[in-house]
N, C-alpha and C positions, 0 to 999 in steps of 0.2 A: 639475328636481324642484320641485313645487308646495309651498307652504307646508304644506298639508294632508298631504302625504306626510311631510315633515320632522317635523311634530308627531306623526304616527302612529308613526314610528320611535321618537321619544324617549319615547313613552307606552307603547309595547307591553309593555315589561318590567314597567312598574308595575301593568299590568292582567291578569296572568296567573292571578290568583285572585280569587274574590269577596271583596269587601270586608266584613269582619265586621259584623254588624248594630250592634254596640256602639261601632263606630269613631266617634270624633268627626268632625263635619263638617269641621273644619279639616284633619284628616288626609285625609278623602275628597277634599277639594279638591287636595291634593297628588297623590294618585293619579290623579285623573280629569282635571284640568285644568292642572297644570303641563307646560309645553310648551318646545319649542326656542326659544332666544331669538332665532332667525333669523326675522325678520318684516319686512314691508314697511316701508320708511321713507319713505312717499309725502310727508308733510308738508314734508320737508326740500326737496322739489323742485317743490312746487305754487305756482304764482304767484297773487298776490292777484287777485281779481275786483272792479274798483272798482265795478261796478254792485251787486254783492252786498253789498259793504261799505257802500256808500251807503244801501241800503235798511235797514240795522240800526236799530233803536231807538238814539237818541243815547246813552242811558244805558249800554247793552250795549257800544256802539262805544268809548265812552270808557273803560270799565272795563278793556279789553284782555284780557277772558277770556270764554270760552263755557263755561257752567256745564252740565255734562252728566250727567244721571241715567242710570245702567245697572245691570246686574246681572253682575258679573264671574264668572259660575258656568256659563256655557253655551258651551262650545267647540263649533264653531269661530267662533262669532259675537262673543262677548265673554267673555274669560277672563284669567288671569294667566300671564306667562311664568315661567321658573325664576328670573328676577330680580325677580319681584313686580311686574312691569310690566304695565298693560293691553295686550292684544293681541287680535287676532281681525278678523273681517270688519267688523263694526259699528264696531269701534274704529278700525281703519284708515280707514274711510271718514270717520268723524267727525273725525279728525286732519287729513284732507284738506280737509274743509269748513271747519273752524276756520282752516286756512292760507289758504283762499280769502277768508275774511272778515277776515284779518288779526288773528285772535284767538288766544290761547293756550287748548288745551282743558284743562279741569279735570274730570276724571271722579269721580264719587261713587259708590261701590259699594253698592246697595241690594238688598233682596229684591225679586223682580220685580213683586209686587202693589203696591209702593210707588212704582214709577216714574211712572205716570200721575198719581196724586194729587200728587207732588211737583212735577210740571209744571204741573198745572191750578191749584195755589196760588200759582205764580210763583217758587217757591223755586229751581227750575232753568229755564234758558231752553229747553233740549230734553231730551228722553228718547228712548233708543234701546237696543233688545234685541229685535229682531224682533217688534215690537209690531204686531200684526194691525190693520187699519183696519176694525174691526167698528162696527156702527151705535152700539154702547154706548160704545165708545172715542170715536167721532166726536162724541158728545154731550158729552164731558168736555173733549176738547182738540181742536185742529187737527191735521192731519198732512199730511206731504209723503212720497208713496210713493218707496221707493228699492230694494225687493227683493221678489221675488215667487217663492215656491216652495210645492210641495205638502206634504202631511203622509204620513208613513210610520209603519209599525208594527213596533215592536221586541218581541221575545219572549224568555223564558229559553231558552237553547240546548237543543234537543231537544224543545221543546214548541210546534212550529209550529201555526198556526191553519190548519184544512183549507180554510175558505171565507172570504176577506176580504169577501165579499158578504153573510155571515151572522154578524155579531158579537153577536147578541142573547144575553143570559145571561151573557156574559163580564164580568170585572171589570178595568177599566182604570186603570193608574197615569197621572196627569195633573198637570201643574204648575198650581197656583192662579193664576188670572188669565190663563193662555194662551188663544189662539184655539181650541186642541183641545178645551177644556172645552165651548165652544159646538158645536163639530163633533160631539162625543160625545153632547151632549144632543139634537141633532137626529136623530142616528142611533137614539138610544134611544127618542124619541118615535115614530119610523117602525116600531119593533119592537113597541111596545105597540099602536100602531094596527092591526097585523095579528095581534094576539093572541099575540105571542110575549113572552118574558121581557125586561125592560128591561136596558140596559147600566149596570152599576154603576161608579161612579168613586171612586177612592182619590186625595184631593187632597193634594198636597205644596207647601210654600211655596217651594221652589227646584227648578231642573232637577237639581242635585247630589242632592238627596233623592230625587227621582223616579227618577233612574238607580239609586241605591243600592237602592230599593225592588224594582225590576224585576230587578236583577242577583241579589237575595237570593230572588226568586221570590214576592214579596208579592202579585203580580197576575198576571193572564193576559197582559197586553200593556201597551206604552207607546206611546201616539200622540204623535209629535214631529214637528218640521219635518224634511223630508227630509234636507237637508245634515247636521243633526245625527246623524240615524238612520245615515246612511252612514258617517259619521265614527266613531260609538261602535261600530258593528258591526265596523268594520275593525281596532280596537284591543283590544276586549273579547271574549275568546272565550267569555264567560259569557252573552252575549246575540247574537241573530241577527236580522237584518232580512229581514222578509217581502218576497217579490217581488211586483210588482204594486202596483196602487193600490186603495184602498177605494172602491167605487162610490159615487156620489151624494154625495161629500163636498165641502161648501162650501169654497171658496177665498177668501183675502183677501190682497192684498198687505201686506207690512210697511211701516210708515211711520215717519218722525221726528216725535215729538210736540212740539208747541209749545202755549203757553198759548192757551185758546180765546178768539177774538177779537183776538188779537195779531197784526193783519195784516202789520205791518212785519217782525216775526220770521219769520213764515211765508214771506214773499216773499224775504227774505234768505236763508233756508235753501234755498228752492228755486231762486233764482238761483245760489247756490253750487254746488248739485249740478249744475244745467244746465251750468255752467262746467266741472264736472269730467267731465261727459259728453263735452263738446264737445272738451276737450283731451286726453281718452283717459286720465286718471288714474282715473276711475270703473272703467273697463274693466280697467285694470292691477291694481287692487285685487281685483277679482273673479277675474281670471286667476290671481293669487297663490294663491289659495284653491281654484282649480278649480270656480268656481260661476258661470261666465258666463251659464248658462241662467237664473239668477236675476235678470238685468237687467230692469229695468222699461222700457216704452216712453217714449221721451223726451217724447211729446206729454202723457203724464199729469203729468210734472214741469212742463212749460210751463203746464199748467192751474193747478198749485199756486202758480205764480209770478204769477198774474194778481191 
């Protein structure tokens, strides 16, 4: 059984009814993202990569810590276990990369829009939370690709969209700062160009709030990363995943963000990821969550290590 299945089993009872609109987000987090404590313990068995450790900035290497900005609100990528510990695909990977670097991972739980600014100002060495490598992001930070997936559409149960090729005039729930904002803007511009109604967006500061909104029917649909869409639809009967893909939707791999121009940090992260790919620990983490289709080509990581 994969971790995705174990987490789904643990959460299914908690999501049998819509969360009331007035419920505090702290309680929402319990309902949506408290998970089975069974999670990969990759860092304990990952060997240090001497080349990656040597590439680190001396200040980071000497500190013994890797300061990581993330948002623990987005299962199955980054969320909290029932023991209030960070777990998820991205968390497991960062624990493995920290081990490769001989560092202790220190996670700071932020709102998603605050991650890239936190890295760009040097407050954190890295940022991770399925951050797409969009042109806007690459202007602010350097990035190492590590996961690639498409986007899917979640709708309130019983309110299916008839044609994913025609989303004009609909209102989409979307998380502020996510790549899906850009995708919807492009689709909306195409609607207007052919004389149709634009796509409206309701922006929410976190994935938890976005999910609460669509579960309560505040929008027509929620555009999100495919693994999250599959995961949420599996455990929450109040939403359903639309089959198929939205045509002409731009794709962008997710990257680990590092400070712009910090070549040493970028190389160190890329070399650590290369080592994890070569020894199989990268694939093991993806296998645990059933998302091996999201693996990036090793050549794209080699390029980031140059």
